[in-house]
C-alpha positions as CSV (number, residue, x, y, z in Angstrom):
1,X,-5.9,-19.1,25.5
2,X,-5.8,-20.4,22.0
3,X,-7.8,-22.1,19.3
4,X,-6.8,-25.1,17.1
5,X,-8.2,-27.4,14.4
6,X,-7.9,-31.2,14.3
7,X,-8.3,-32.7,10.8
8,X,-8.7,-36.3,9.7
9,X,-6.3,-35.7,6.9
10,X,-3.5,-34.2,9.0
11,X,-0.2,-36.1,8.8
12,X,1.5,-36.3,12.1
13,X,4.0,-38.7,13.5
14,X,6.2,-41.3,11.8
15,X,6.0,-44.8,10.5
16,X,8.5,-47.3,9.1
17,X,8.8,-49.5,6.1
18,X,11.4,-51.6,4.4
19,X,14.4,-49.6,3.2
20,X,13.8,-48.1,-0.2
21,X,10.0,-48.6,-0.1
22,X,7.9,-45.7,0.8
23,X,5.2,-46.8,3.3
24,X,1.6,-46.3,2.3
25,X,-0.8,-45.5,5.1
26,X,-4.5,-46.3,4.5
27,X,-7.0,-43.8,5.8
28,X,-10.8,-43.5,5.8
29,X,-10.8,-41.3,2.7
30,X,-13.1,-38.9,4.4
31,X,-12.2,-35.4,5.4
32,X,-13.5,-34.0,8.6
33,X,-12.3,-32.1,11.5
34,X,-13.0,-30.3,14.8
35,X,-12.1,-26.9,16.1
36,X,-11.4,-26.4,19.7
37,X,-10.7,-23.5,22.0
38,X,-8.8,-23.8,25.3
39,X,-7.4,-21.8,28.1
40,X,-4.7,-22.7,30.6
41,X,-3.5,-21.2,33.9
42,X,-0.2,-21.4,35.7
43,X,-2.1,-23.2,38.5
44,X,-2.5,-26.1,36.1
45,X,-6.1,-25.5,35.0
46,X,-7.2,-26.4,31.5
47,X,-10.6,-25.4,30.2
48,X,-11.7,-26.3,26.6
49,X,-14.7,-26.4,24.3
50,X,-15.4,-27.9,20.9
51,X,-16.5,-25.2,18.4
52,X,-19.1,-26.0,15.8
53,X,-18.5,-24.3,12.5
54,X,-16.1,-21.4,12.1
55,X,-14.9,-19.5,15.2
56,X,-16.3,-16.0,15.5
57,X,-16.8,-13.2,18.0
58,X,-20.1,-14.7,19.4
59,X,-18.5,-18.1,20.0
60,X,-15.4,-16.4,21.6
61,X,-17.7,-14.4,23.9
62,X,-19.6,-17.6,24.9
63,X,-16.2,-19.2,25.8
64,X,-15.2,-16.2,27.9
65,X,-18.5,-16.3,29.7
66,X,-18.1,-20.1,30.5
67,X,-14.4,-19.5,31.5
68,X,-15.4,-16.7,33.9
69,X,-18.2,-18.8,35.4
70,X,-15.9,-21.9,35.8
71,X,-13.2,-19.8,37.4
72,X,-15.5,-18.3,40.0
73,X,-13.4,-15.2,40.2
74,X,-12.2,-12.4,37.8
75,X,-10.0,-13.7,35.0
76,X,-7.2,-12.2,33.0
77,X,-7.1,-13.6,29.5
78,X,-4.0,-13.5,27.3
79,X,-4.9,-14.1,23.7
80,X,-3.3,-14.0,20.3
81,X,-4.4,-11.5,17.6
82,X,-7.1,-13.4,15.9
83,X,-9.4,-10.9,14.1
84,X,-12.5,-11.7,16.2
85,X,-10.5,-11.2,19.5
86,X,-10.4,-7.5,18.5
87,X,-13.9,-7.2,17.1
88,X,-16.3,-4.6,18.1
89,X,-18.6,-7.2,19.6
90,X,-15.9,-8.6,21.8
91,X,-14.8,-5.1,22.8
92,X,-18.4,-4.2,23.7
93,X,-18.7,-7.4,25.7
94,X,-15.5,-6.7,27.6
95,X,-16.7,-3.2,28.5
96,X,-19.7,-4.8,30.3
97,X,-17.3,-7.1,32.2
98,X,-15.1,-4.4,33.9
99,X,-13.2,-6.1,36.8
100,X,-14.5,-9.6,35.8
101,X,-12.8,-10.3,32.5
102,X,-9.7,-8.5,31.5
103,X,-7.8,-9.2,28.3
104,X,-4.3,-8.6,26.9
105,X,-2.8,-9.6,23.6
106,X,0.4,-11.4,22.6
107,X,2.6,-9.8,20.0
108,X,1.6,-10.8,16.4
109,X,3.2,-14.1,15.1
110,X,4.5,-15.2,18.5
111,X,3.1,-18.7,19.3
112,X,6.2,-19.4,21.4
113,X,4.9,-16.9,24.0
114,X,1.5,-18.8,24.3
115,X,1.6,-21.6,26.9
116,X,-1.7,-22.9,25.4
117,X,0.1,-23.8,22.2
118,X,1.6,-26.7,24.2
119,X,-1.9,-28.1,24.8
120,X,-2.2,-28.5,21.0
121,X,1.3,-30.0,20.7
122,X,0.5,-32.6,23.2
123,X,-3.1,-33.3,22.0
124,X,-2.2,-33.5,18.3
125,X,0.8,-35.8,19.0
126,X,-1.4,-38.1,21.0
127,X,-4.3,-38.1,18.5
128,X,-1.8,-38.7,15.7
129,X,-0.8,-42.1,17.3
130,X,-4.3,-43.5,16.6
131,X,-6.0,-44.6,13.4
132,X,-9.2,-42.7,12.9
133,X,-12.0,-44.3,10.8
134,X,-14.9,-41.9,11.4
135,X,-15.8,-38.5,12.6
136,X,-17.5,-39.9,15.7
137,X,-14.3,-41.9,16.5
138,X,-12.2,-38.8,16.1
139,X,-14.4,-36.7,18.3
140,X,-14.3,-39.3,21.0
141,X,-10.5,-39.6,20.8
142,X,-10.0,-35.8,20.9
143,X,-12.3,-35.4,23.9
144,X,-10.5,-38.3,25.7
145,X,-7.1,-36.8,25.0
146,X,-8.1,-33.3,26.1
147,X,-9.6,-34.7,29.3
148,X,-6.4,-36.6,30.0
149,X,-4.3,-33.4,29.6
150,X,-6.9,-31.6,31.8
151,X,-6.2,-34.1,34.6
152,X,-2.4,-33.7,34.4
153,X,-2.0,-30.6,36.5
154,X,1.8,-30.8,36.6
155,X,1.9,-31.1,32.8
156,X,-0.3,-28.0,32.3
157,X,1.9,-26.1,34.8
158,X,5.0,-27.1,32.8
159,X,3.7,-25.2,29.8
160,X,4.5,-22.0,31.8
161,X,8.1,-23.0,32.4
162,X,9.3,-22.8,28.9
163,X,11.7,-19.9,28.0
164,X,9.1,-18.0,26.1
165,X,6.3,-18.5,28.6
166,X,8.0,-17.7,31.9
167,X,6.3,-14.2,31.9
168,X,2.9,-15.9,32.5
169,X,4.0,-17.9,35.5
170,X,4.3,-14.9,37.7
171,X,0.6,-14.9,38.6
172,X,0.5,-18.5,39.7
């Protein structure tokens, strides 16, 4: 699982212009963004949620609850080392979930080991192809792109076939 932010002022992608003239891209002038959290499985499942405000232990616990409920069976979550993943609140919650939600952590500074990073690579590349004029338009586009990835089971499975993520394919 992983979290990411989408911002209206992010510069992704390329454009073209006449040789020797730097292209100027017009934008809405507004700055806004969305935070998302997602989890993928080697079976090709993708679960995600939009986070209001800053991510914290309470919101992370809420996502874990939803993820466990959606899975319908015990889950094993592999997460990065965000501070709130290790918080006392999260640890206390996990102690109440023995056998239902288990958690392990990736080594620090190792996004290449997280298959969920590919969700953000695909989503941000797709979102970056579209002009965004408003926060509502951005939200609609992000949700559409995430649902599209969610429906591409083979794409999600492929995130577990990269050299750094093969370890996670074992439980598929």
